[in-house]
N, C-alpha and C positions, 0 to 999 in steps of 0.2 A: 574093474568095471562096477557101475553103481546100477544098483535095481532096487526098486520097492518090493517090501516085503510080500506084497499080495501077488507079486510075479512069481514067487519062488515054490510054485506047485511040485509035486514029484514028477510029473511029466515035463515039467520047465527044467528040473534039476538033472533028469536024465538024457533030456536033449542037450544040454551044455554040457553033461559029461562027454557024449559023442562028438561034440564039437571041438571041445578041447584035446581028444583023442585023435582027432583028422589032424588037427594043427600042433603035433608034437613038437616041442623045442626044448630051450632051455630058461625061458623065463617064467618065472614064479605068477601065479594067478592070485591076486587079491579083488575080493569081493566086498564091496560096501553095500551093507544091507539098510536100505532107509525105511523107518516106520515112523511116520509122523516128522517129527523134529529130531527124532533120535538115529543115529547112526552109528551100525555096529561094522568093524572092518574084519573080515575073515582071510586067512592066508591059507590056500588049499595046499594039500600036500604035494611030494615029489612026483606022485603018480599023474599030475594035472600040470606041469609045467607046459608051456607053448611056445609056438614060433609067432611073434608078432607080424601082421600080416594084414592088407586090405581085405583079403578074403576072409580071415578070421573077424576080424571087425563087421564085416558085411553079414557073416552067418550070425552072428550074435546080435545085432541090431533087427535083422530080418526075423529071428527068434521073437524078440521083445517087441517088436514092432507096435505101436500105438500106445506104449505105455512110457513112463519116464526112465528109460534105462539109458546108460551112456556106457559104452564099451571104451577101454582105453588101453 
């Protein structure tokens, strides 16, 4: 998933954590944090593996609605 650094408040991170827990699975989560023209790729630990689904994508997009996030 790609997210602007301005979207990463503590509340947003906690909500993402809950979403990932709700969609537990076998797929690693990679977050690309965009700060201007810089990008940093973060690989989350094994506690945050997810099951890819339309529901996961929808929840992440809803959480970040109105910003420049891309759930993948």
